C-alpha positions in Angstrom: 89.0 234.2 103.8 90.4 230.7 104.8 86.9 229.4 105.3 86.1 230.3 101.6 88.8 228.0 100.5 87.4 225.2 102.6 83.9 225.8 101.2 85.2 225.7 97.6 87.1 222.5 98.3 84.0 220.9 99.7 82.0 222.1 96.8 84.6 220.8 94.4 84.3 217.3 96.1 80.6 217.4 95.7 80.9 218.7 92.2 83.1 215.8 91.2 80.5 213.4 92.5 78.1 215.1 90.2 80.5 214.7 87.4 80.8 211.1 88.2 77.0 210.9 88.3 76.8 212.3 84.7 79.6 210.0 83.5 77.8 206.9 85.1 75.2 207.2 82.3 77.9 206.3 79.8 80.3 204.2 81.9 78.9 201.4 83.9 80.6 202.3 87.2 79.4 203.9 90.4 79.2 207.7 90.4 81.4 208.0 93.4 84.2 205.9 91.9 84.1 207.9 88.7 84.2 211.1 90.6 87.3 209.8 92.5 88.9 208.9 89.3 88.3 212.4 87.9 89.8 213.8 91.2 92.8 211.5 90.8 93.4 212.6 87.2 93.0 216.3 88.3 95.4 215.9 91.1 97.9 214.1 88.9 97.7 217.0 86.4 98.3 219.6 89.2 101.1 217.4 90.6 100.1 218.6 94.1 97.2 218.6 96.6 95.8 222.0 97.5 96.0 222.5 101.2 92.3 223.3 101.6 91.3 220.2 99.7 93.6 218.1 101.9 92.1 219.6 105.1 88.5 219.1 104.0 89.3 215.6 102.8 90.9 214.6 106.1 87.8 216.0 107.9 85.4 214.0 105.8 87.4 210.8 106.0 87.5 211.3 109.8 83.8 211.4 110.0 83.1 208.7 107.5 81.4 206.5 110.0 78.4 208.7 110.0 78.0 207.8 106.3 77.6 204.2 107.1 74.6 204.6 109.5 72.0 204.2 106.6 73.7 200.9 105.5 73.7 199.6 109.0 70.1 200.4 109.5 69.3 198.6 106.3 71.0 195.5 107.6 68.9 195.7 110.7 65.7 196.1 108.8 66.4 193.0 106.8 67.9 190.9 109.6 65.3 188.2 109.3 65.9 187.7 105.6 69.7 187.8 106.2 69.3 185.1 108.9 67.3 182.9 106.5 70.1 183.0 103.9 73.1 183.2 106.3 74.7 180.0 105.0 74.6 181.2 101.4 75.9 184.6 102.4 78.8 183.3 104.2 79.6 180.8 101.5 79.4 183.5 98.8 81.7 185.8 100.8 84.3 183.1 101.5 84.3 181.8 97.9 84.5 185.4 96.5 87.3 186.3 98.9 89.3 183.2 98.1 88.9 183.7 94.3 89.8 187.4 94.4 92.9 186.7 96.6 93.9 183.8 94.4 93.5 185.6 91.1 95.4 188.7 92.5 98.3 186.5 93.8 98.4 184.7 90.4 98.6 187.9 88.5 101.2 189.3 90.8 103.4 186.2 90.4 103.1 186.6 86.6 103.9 190.3 86.5 106.4 190.7 89.3 110.0 189.8 88.2 112.7 189.9 90.9 115.3 192.5 90.3 118.4 190.5 91.4 117.9 187.9 88.6 118.5 188.6 84.9 115.5 187.9 82.6 115.3 184.4 81.3 116.6 183.8 77.8 115.5 181.1 75.4 117.8 178.1 75.1 118.7 176.6 71.8 118.5 172.8 72.0 
């Protein structure tokens, strides 16, 4: 009967993707991300991870490389177009990476207060 639990866990992961797919009509996010958010909320509500779901998730994550084969083949099919625009691709990747890291660092500096110092108080001048 253990295999039945694994099948149900796999079906629940696929079902959550379908939930995300239906939510993506209302929320402009990818279906897989919305399904993961619903899964996260469900696991937070349960306050534990069911053992069968953990085992199935570890197996799927261990074989995730197979899921990237179509994307890799797409890159190979459009290699000529990518080569024509290589400079712009590299430039956009570098600029977006620098911007996202810079904005993240700036937000962290603003939000993170060291615990060994008391909060700043206004001075009366």
